N, CA and C atoms as an extended XYZ file, in Angstrom:
426
Properties=species:S:1:pos:R:3:atomname:S:1:resname:S:1:resid:I:1 pbc="F F F"
N        35.515       86.480       93.850 N   MET     1
C        34.719       85.903       93.669 CA  MET     1
C        34.369       85.717       92.264 C   MET     1
N        34.236       84.307       92.130 N   ALA     2
C        33.858       84.057       90.523 CA  ALA     2
C        32.603       84.332       90.367 C   ALA     2
N        32.261       84.359       89.291 N   LEU     3
C        30.573       84.684       88.857 CA  LEU     3
C        29.959       83.274       88.600 C   LEU     3
N        28.441       83.069       88.707 N   THR     4
C        28.081       82.019       88.455 CA  THR     4
C        27.570       82.132       87.209 C   THR     4
N        27.130       81.006       86.788 N   TYR     5
C        26.332       80.517       85.587 CA  TYR     5
C        25.233       81.600       85.451 C   TYR     5
N        24.189       81.294       86.279 N   ARG     6
C        23.062       82.651       86.823 CA  ARG     6
C        23.428       83.793       86.490 C   ARG     6
N        24.247       84.351       87.638 N   ASP     7
C        24.896       85.517       87.390 CA  ASP     7
C        25.493       86.195       86.181 C   ASP     7
N        25.932       85.278       85.318 N   LYS     8
C        26.301       85.963       83.880 CA  LYS     8
C        25.367       85.993       82.801 C   LYS     8
N        24.009       84.795       83.334 N   LEU     9
C        23.250       85.361       82.539 CA  LEU     9
C        22.508       86.372       82.440 C   LEU     9
N        22.333       86.856       84.146 N   ARG    10
C        21.387       88.085       84.454 CA  ARG    10
C        22.366       89.410       83.758 C   ARG    10
N        23.630       88.870       83.686 N   LEU    11
C        24.010       90.209       82.998 CA  LEU    11
C        24.214       90.261       81.268 C   LEU    11
N        24.186       89.104       81.220 N   VAL    12
C        23.598       89.196       79.676 CA  VAL    12
C        22.707       89.708       79.006 C   VAL    12
N        21.520       89.637       79.863 N   LYS    13
C        20.003       89.633       79.613 CA  LYS    13
C        20.133       91.486       79.354 C   LYS    13
N        20.982       91.734       80.834 N   ASP    14
C        21.066       93.634       80.016 CA  ASP    14
C        22.208       94.037       79.374 C   ASP    14
N        22.847       93.380       78.708 N   ILE    15
C        23.747       93.813       78.244 CA  ILE    15
C        23.768       94.875       76.982 C   ILE    15
N        24.714       95.680       77.082 N   GLU    16
C        24.382       96.843       75.665 CA  GLU    16
C        25.340       96.640       75.025 C   GLU    16
N        25.300       96.858       73.751 N   PRO    17
C        26.400       96.591       72.746 CA  PRO    17
C        27.685       97.838       73.026 C   PRO    17
N        28.256       97.577       72.516 N   GLY    18
C        29.798       97.718       73.075 CA  GLY    18
C        30.461       97.156       74.468 C   GLY    18
N        29.895       96.525       74.789 N   ALA    19
C        30.675       95.789       76.443 CA  ALA    19
C        31.447       95.176       75.547 C   ALA    19
N        32.258       94.850       76.152 N   THR    20
C        33.394       93.657       76.113 CA  THR    20
C        33.632       92.620       76.909 C   THR    20
N        33.711       91.447       76.395 N   TRP    21
C        33.699       90.205       77.038 CA  TRP    21
C        34.938       89.178       76.825 C   TRP    21
N        35.242       88.751       77.800 N   VAL    22
C        36.350       87.756       78.005 CA  VAL    22
C        36.153       85.957       77.193 C   VAL    22
N        36.667       85.362       76.847 N   ASN    23
C        36.173       84.006       76.644 CA  ASN    23
C        37.462       83.176       77.281 C   ASN    23
N        36.153       82.514       78.212 N   ILE    24
C        37.117       81.590       79.502 CA  ILE    24
C        37.806       80.598       78.820 C   ILE    24
N        37.431       80.084       77.456 N   LYS    25
C        38.790       79.015       77.614 CA  LYS    25
C        40.333       79.775       76.509 C   LYS    25
N        39.960       80.251       75.685 N   THR    26
C        40.722       81.077       74.658 CA  THR    26
C        41.698       82.274       75.745 C   THR    26
N        40.529       83.366       76.281 N   GLY    27
C        41.292       84.386       77.009 CA  GLY    27
C        41.193       85.819       75.826 C   GLY    27
N        40.713       85.506       74.134 N   ARG    28
C        40.462       86.061       73.660 CA  ARG    28
C        38.812       87.424       73.754 C   ARG    28
N        38.818       88.593       73.587 N   THR    29
C        37.970       89.205       73.936 CA  THR    29
C        36.895       88.851       72.659 C   THR    29
N        35.653       89.714       73.039 N   ALA    30
C        34.205       89.764       72.202 CA  ALA    30
C        34.168       91.128       72.609 C   ALA    30
N        33.429       91.697       71.744 N   THR    31
C        32.539       92.866       71.811 CA  THR    31
C        31.362       92.784       71.082 C   THR    31
N        30.140       93.031       72.299 N   VAL    32
C        28.558       93.134       71.561 CA  VAL    32
C        28.528       93.991       70.473 C   VAL    32
N        27.968       93.436       69.267 N   VAL    33
C        27.608       94.531       68.154 CA  VAL    33
C        26.258       94.551       68.747 C   VAL    33
N        25.602       93.983       68.709 N   MET    34
C        23.820       94.439       68.542 CA  MET    34
C        22.941       93.216       68.958 C   MET    34
N        21.671       93.594       69.519 N   ARG    35
C        21.166       92.589       70.256 CA  ARG    35
C        20.123       92.359       69.644 C   ARG    35
N        19.452       91.273       69.883 N   SER    36
C        17.852       91.069       69.261 CA  SER    36
C        16.985       89.650       69.523 C   SER    36
N        16.235       90.290       70.671 N   ASP    37
C        15.931       89.084       71.485 CA  ASP    37
C        16.584       88.210       72.105 C   ASP    37
N        16.728       87.140       71.691 N   MET    38
C        17.937       86.203       72.663 CA  MET    38
C        19.245       85.750       71.911 C   MET    38
N        19.086       86.645       71.113 N   ASP    39
C        20.640       86.482       70.278 CA  ASP    39
C        21.458       88.140       70.321 C   ASP    39
N        22.801       87.716       70.209 N   LEU    40
C        23.451       88.847       70.350 CA  LEU    40
C        24.474       88.431       69.353 C   LEU    40
N        24.974       89.451       68.838 N   VAL    41
C        26.371       89.418       67.627 CA  VAL    41
C        27.075       89.814       67.891 C   VAL    41
N        28.201       89.084       68.400 N   ILE    42
C        29.631       89.655       68.528 CA  ILE    42
C        30.398       89.300       67.327 C   ILE    42
N        31.405       90.647       67.490 N   GLU    43
C        32.720       91.277       67.251 CA  GLU    43
C        33.702       89.857       68.062 C   GLU    43
N        34.856       88.900       67.212 N   HIS    44
C        35.606       88.437       68.149 CA  HIS    44
C        36.598       89.306       67.994 C   HIS    44
N        37.823       89.300       68.331 N   GLN    45
C        39.083       90.086       68.565 CA  GLN    45
C        39.662       89.629       67.051 C   GLN    45
N        39.409       88.392       66.188 N   SER    46
C        39.859       88.402       64.965 CA  SER    46
C        38.935       89.494       63.931 C   SER    46
N        37.742       89.983       64.397 N   GLY    47
C        37.239       90.794       63.475 CA  GLY    47
C        36.099       89.972       63.091 C   GLY    47
N        36.129       88.813       62.942 N   ARG    48
C        34.583       88.310       62.941 CA  ARG    48
C        33.530       87.803       63.749 C   ARG    48
N        32.360       88.388       62.976 N   GLN    49
C        30.621       88.529       63.523 CA  GLN    49
C        30.170       87.362       63.735 C   GLN    49
N        29.952       86.695       64.984 N   THR    50
C        28.977       85.566       65.269 CA  THR    50
C        27.554       85.497       65.564 C   THR    50
N        26.794       84.764       65.329 N   LYS    51
C        25.444       85.353       66.340 CA  LYS    51
C        25.447       84.298       67.338 C   LYS    51
N        25.240       84.852       68.868 N   LYS    52
C        25.358       83.683       69.586 CA  LYS    52
C        24.307       83.887       70.297 C   LYS    52
N        23.271       82.969       70.973 N   GLN    53
C        22.317       82.720       72.095 CA  GLN    53
C        22.828       83.166       73.538 C   GLN    53
N        21.783       83.783       74.391 N   ASP    54
C        22.366       84.173       75.410 CA  ASP    54
C        22.635       83.140       76.368 C   ASP    54
N        22.478       82.162       76.108 N   HIS    55
C        22.994       80.549       77.013 CA  HIS    55
C        24.061       80.458       77.150 C   HIS    55
N        24.154       80.177       75.748 N   TYR    56
C        25.510       80.058       75.131 CA  TYR    56
C        26.982       81.077       75.905 C   TYR    56
N        26.211       82.196       74.935 N   PHE    57
C        27.425       83.252       75.831 CA  PHE    57
C        27.469       83.720       77.538 C   PHE    57
N        27.162       83.397       77.950 N   ALA    58
C        26.797       82.768       79.673 CA  ALA    58
C        27.725       82.089       79.540 C   ALA    58
N        27.705       81.351       79.038 N   ALA    59
C        28.396       79.740       79.714 CA  ALA    59
C        29.778       79.779       79.194 C   ALA    59
N        30.205       80.517       77.674 N   ASN    60
C        31.528       80.701       77.777 CA  ASN    60
C        32.394       81.523       77.734 C   ASN    60
N        31.821       82.795       78.029 N   PHE    61
C        32.136       83.981       78.390 CA  PHE    61
C        32.212       84.874       79.440 C   PHE    61
N        32.879       85.697       79.883 N   GLU    62
C        32.634       86.375       81.458 CA  GLU    62
C        33.235       87.970       80.923 C   GLU    62
N        32.366       88.568       81.959 N   PRO    63
C        32.977       90.343       81.811 CA  PRO    63
C        34.063       90.491       81.850 C   PRO    63
N        34.863       91.225       80.899 N   LYS    64
C        36.819       92.021       80.938 CA  LYS    64
C        36.464       92.496       82.271 C   LYS    64
N        37.561       92.208       82.878 N   ALA    65
C        37.515       92.816       84.099 CA  ALA    65
C        38.090       94.209       83.474 C   ALA    65
N        38.617       95.493       84.255 N   SER    66
C        38.919       96.637       84.303 CA  SER    66
C        40.412       96.465       84.355 C   SER    66
N        41.483       96.907       84.084 N   GLU    67
C        42.713       97.021       83.971 CA  GLU    67
C        43.155       97.115       85.398 C   GLU    67
N        43.029       98.182       85.906 N   ALA    68
C        42.960       98.790       87.457 CA  ALA    68
C        43.340       97.840       88.144 C   ALA    68
N        42.089       96.816       88.491 N   SER    69
C        41.996       95.719       89.387 CA  SER    69
C        42.668       94.492       88.932 C   SER    69
N        44.095       94.512       88.613 N   THR    70
C        44.471       93.331       88.135 CA  THR    70
C        45.307       92.919       88.900 C   THR    70
N        46.692       93.715       89.012 N   VAL    71
C        47.994       93.396       89.860 CA  VAL    71
C        48.438       94.200       90.931 C   VAL    71
N        47.510       95.574       90.983 N   GLU    72
C        47.549       96.402       92.190 CA  GLU    72
C        46.504       95.937       93.400 C   GLU    72
N        45.651       95.697       93.189 N   SER    73
C        44.692       95.019       94.103 CA  SER    73
C        45.199       93.309       94.421 C   SER    73
N        45.838       92.846       94.270 N   VAL    74
C        46.168       91.398       94.059 CA  VAL    74
C        47.399       91.342       95.242 C   VAL    74
N        47.151       90.430       96.351 N   ASP    75
C        48.532       90.233       97.500 CA  ASP    75
C        49.057       88.655       96.913 C   ASP    75
N        49.938       89.245       96.009 N   ALA    76
C        50.964       87.603       95.812 CA  ALA    76
C        50.611       86.889       97.056 C   ALA    76
N        51.276       87.167       98.214 N   SER    77
C        51.556       86.349       99.621 CA  SER    77
C        50.183       85.208       99.841 C   SER    77
N        49.128       85.670       99.234 N   LYS    78
C        47.783       85.132       99.847 CA  LYS    78
C        47.598       84.087       98.604 C   LYS    78
N        48.248       84.063       96.943 N   ILE    79
C        47.744       83.152       96.668 CA  ILE    79
C        48.787       81.601       96.842 C   ILE    79
N        47.979       80.570       96.654 N   HIS    80
C        48.088       79.481       96.789 CA  HIS    80
C        48.985       78.573       95.755 C   HIS    80
N        50.283       78.420       96.092 N   LEU    81
C        51.130       77.625       95.472 CA  LEU    81
C        51.353       76.272       95.520 C   LEU    81
N        51.151       75.749       94.857 N   SER    82
C        51.819       73.906       95.279 CA  SER    82
C        53.371       74.185       95.093 C   SER    82
N        54.167       72.753       95.657 N   PRO    83
C        55.534       72.678       96.002 CA  PRO    83
C        56.072       72.909       94.628 C   PRO    83
N        55.732       72.282       93.348 N   ASN    84
C        56.305       72.137       92.076 CA  ASN    84
C        56.524       74.010       91.812 C   ASN    84
N        55.278       74.574       91.709 N   GLU    85
C        55.000       75.727       91.140 CA  GLU    85
C        55.966       76.927       92.061 C   GLU    85
N        56.360       76.440       93.240 N   LYS    86
C        57.105       77.103       93.997 CA  LYS    86
C        58.811       77.126       93.868 C   LYS    86
N        58.976       75.970       93.819 N   GLU    87
C        59.786       75.078       93.224 CA  GLU    87
C        60.249       76.054       91.470 C   GLU    87
N        59.609       76.282       90.669 N   TRP    88
C        59.586       76.186       89.630 CA  TRP    88
C        59.649       77.771       89.555 C   TRP    88
N        58.763       78.594       90.457 N   LEU    89
C        59.059       80.582       90.427 CA  LEU    89
C        60.371       80.481       90.940 C   LEU    89
N        61.037       79.765       91.624 N   VAL    90
C        62.356       80.459       92.204 CA  VAL    90
C        63.381       80.181       90.938 C   VAL    90
N        63.323       78.930       90.293 N   LYS    91
C        64.550       78.718       89.132 CA  LYS    91
C        64.144       79.670       88.194 C   LYS    91
N        62.683       80.186       88.009 N   MET    92
C        62.799       81.332       86.883 CA  MET    92
C        63.108       82.339       87.379 C   MET    92
N        62.690       82.970       88.699 N   SER    93
C        63.499       84.055       88.856 CA  SER    93
C        65.183       84.007       89.099 C   SER    93
N        65.718       83.079       89.704 N   ALA    94
C        67.381       83.134       89.246 CA  ALA    94
C        67.602       82.669       87.809 C   ALA    94
N        66.792       82.606       86.767 N   ALA    95
C        67.241       82.430       85.518 CA  ALA    95
C        67.630       83.450       84.741 C   ALA    95
N        68.642       83.472       84.007 N   PRO    96
C        69.298       84.721       83.354 CA  PRO    96
C        67.595       85.197       82.632 C   PRO    96
N        68.012       86.438       82.380 N   ARG    97
C        66.729       87.234       81.567 CA  ARG    97
C        65.415       86.724       82.182 C   ARG    97
N        65.311       86.147       83.732 N   LYS    98
C        64.236       85.413       84.477 CA  LYS    98
C        63.179       84.543       83.469 C   LYS    98
N        63.740       83.845       82.422 N   THR    99
C        63.208       83.277       81.305 CA  THR    99
C        63.795       81.895       81.426 C   THR    99
N        62.674       81.332       81.436 N   LEU   100
C        62.908       79.612       81.370 CA  LEU   100
C        62.658       78.557       79.613 C   LEU   100
N        63.330       78.041       79.315 N   LYS   101
C        63.102       77.027       78.183 CA  LYS   101
C        62.971       75.886       77.627 C   LYS   101
N        62.153       75.272       76.939 N   LEU   102
C        61.698       74.400       77.222 CA  LEU   102
C        63.070       72.848       77.151 C   LEU   102
N        64.296       73.318       76.974 N   ILE   103
C        65.490       72.611       77.012 CA  ILE   103
C        65.706       72.300       78.861 C   ILE   103
N        65.306       73.155       79.325 N   ASP   104
C        65.663       73.065       80.406 CA  ASP   104
C        64.486       72.439       81.470 C   ASP   104
N        63.682       71.233       80.291 N   ALA   105
C        63.222       70.346       80.777 CA  ALA   105
C        61.804       70.477       82.002 C   ALA   105
N        61.287       71.965       82.087 N   PRO   106
C        60.567       72.424       83.364 CA  PRO   106
C        59.399       71.303       83.464 C   PRO   106
N        58.603       71.259       84.441 N   ASN   107
C        57.416       70.860       84.718 CA  ASN   107
C        56.245       71.756       84.094 C   ASN   107
N        55.642       71.203       83.076 N   VAL   108
C        54.849       72.220       82.515 CA  VAL   108
C        53.550       72.382       83.018 C   VAL   108
N        53.265       71.361       83.576 N   ARG   109
C        51.743       71.661       84.465 CA  ARG   109
C        52.100       72.175       85.512 C   ARG   109
N        53.334       72.501       86.083 N   ALA   110
C        53.602       73.238       87.334 CA  ALA   110
C        53.053       74.760       86.595 C   ALA   110
N        53.660       75.109       85.358 N   LEU   111
C        54.267       76.361       84.746 CA  LEU   111
C        52.724       76.498       84.011 C   LEU   111
N        51.944       75.956       83.677 N   ASN   112
C        50.504       76.252       83.247 CA  ASN   112
C        49.700       76.908       84.679 C   ASN   112
N        50.236       76.097       85.633 N   GLY   113
C        49.758       76.936       87.166 CA  GLY   113
C        50.057       77.988       87.147 C   GLY   113
N        51.016       78.400       87.053 N   LEU   114
C        51.506       79.836       87.051 CA  LEU   114
C        50.956       81.078       86.647 C   LEU   114
N        50.762       80.552       84.764 N   ILE   115
C        50.007       81.469       84.219 CA  ILE   115
C        48.933       81.435       84.898 C   ILE   115
N        47.872       80.555       84.918 N   ARG   116
C        46.519       80.642       85.241 CA  ARG   116
C        46.056       81.730       86.096 C   ARG   116
N        47.286       81.807       87.334 N   LYS   117
C        47.544       82.544       88.459 CA  LYS   117
C        47.933       83.944       88.327 C   LYS   117
N        48.784       84.116       86.688 N   GLY   118
C        49.326       85.517       86.682 CA  GLY   118
C        50.849       85.780       87.042 C   GLY   118
N        51.412       84.369       87.411 N   MET   119
C        52.596       84.743       87.971 CA  MET   119
C        53.755       84.656       86.784 C   MET   119
N        53.626       84.419       85.584 N   ALA   120
C        54.470       83.645       84.245 CA  ALA   120
C        53.653       83.985       83.236 C   ALA   120
N        54.494       84.103       82.266 N   THR   121
C        53.504       84.305       80.842 CA  THR   121
C        54.376       83.332       80.077 C   THR   121
N        53.423       82.430       78.803 N   SER   122
C        54.205       81.498       78.190 CA  SER   122
C        54.015       81.904       76.506 C   SER   122
N        55.185       81.863       75.486 N   VAL   123
C        55.494       81.843       74.526 CA  VAL   123
C        55.408       81.014       73.561 C   VAL   123
N        54.257       80.493       73.642 N   HIS   124
C        54.246       79.177       72.428 CA  HIS   124
C        54.756       78.005       72.964 C   HIS   124
N        54.616       77.968       73.748 N   ALA   125
C        55.013       76.769       75.134 CA  ALA   125
C        56.337       76.460       74.990 C   ALA   125
N        57.655       77.416       74.934 N   THR   126
C        58.256       77.029       74.712 CA  THR   126
C        59.718       77.897       75.488 C   THR   126
N        59.202       79.350       76.175 N   PHE   127
C        59.624       79.795       76.688 CA  PHE   127
C        58.512       80.530       77.434 C   PHE   127
N        58.997       80.399       79.045 N   TRP   128
C        58.345       81.062       80.394 CA  TRP   128
C        58.775       82.289       80.904 C   TRP   128
N        58.206       83.473       80.699 N   THR   129
C        59.060       84.641       81.766 CA  THR   129
C        58.042       85.023       82.819 C   THR   129
N        58.880       85.271       83.732 N   ILE   130
C        58.268       85.536       85.211 CA  ILE   130
C        57.683       87.048       85.170 C   ILE   130
N        56.221       87.012       85.728 N   THR   131
C        55.537       88.043       85.743 CA  THR   131
C        56.120       88.886       87.223 C   THR   131
N        55.426       90.089       87.109 N   ASP   132
C        55.965       91.459       88.280 CA  ASP   132
C        54.968       90.551       89.401 C   ASP   132
N        54.174       89.974       89.206 N   LEU   133
C        53.622       89.687       90.154 CA  LEU   133
C        53.815       88.293       90.981 C   LEU   133
N        54.760       87.322       90.013 N   GLY   134
C        55.481       86.477       90.349 CA  GLY   134
C        56.878       87.107       91.013 C   GLY   134
N        57.022       87.988       90.587 N   VAL   135
C        58.795       88.316       91.550 CA  VAL   135
C        58.002       88.893       92.554 C   VAL   135
N        57.262       89.083       93.049 N   GLN   136
C        56.581       89.803       94.551 CA  GLN   136
C        56.351       88.515       94.580 C   GLN   136
N        55.660       87.330       94.269 N   ARG   137
C        55.709       86.565       95.303 CA  ARG   137
C        56.694       85.725       95.269 C   ARG   137
N        57.642       85.138       94.452 N   CYS   138
C        58.725       84.718       95.075 CA  CYS   138
C        59.545       85.299       95.821 C   CYS   138
N        59.479       86.611       96.483 N   THR   139
C        60.325       87.206       98.069 CA  THR   139
C        59.526       86.811       98.703 C   THR   139
N        58.071       86.466       98.899 N   THR   140
C        57.933       85.607      100.004 CA  THR   140
C        57.576       84.115      100.053 C   THR   140
N        58.413       83.372       99.578 N   ILE   141
C        58.579       82.212       99.736 CA  ILE   141
C        59.898       81.956      100.360 C   ILE   141
N        60.852       82.065      100.131 N   TYR   142
C        61.839       81.891      101.274 CA  TYR   142
C        62.769       83.244      101.941 C   TYR   142
């Protein structure tokens, strides 16, 4: 279940230095360096440090999930896929090296959906590769 803004704001109020959060839009990590009143000093993945207020931080970041709770706890057959996503997942699993190229004229919207669901990875929006979760889901399609 996704955290609401209020839940994240409560977590931000009690945040300790050293906590790692992930930017919702970019997926990059940020580590809290220092807290002062309503401001947080965060160090971005690039090494740059910025000062953010609590409400901004809670709106744009979420706590980093533990590494153990990613693929093992997800049942791939329970993830809903659109017909286009199913079609491209099957094509990707049957492709050589389990990779699609831009020249294959893929449906980019369907592939972006697969990326968001963790079933594919993208390399500069030119190559797409199926992940282990995608392979597991592909076996339940047919």
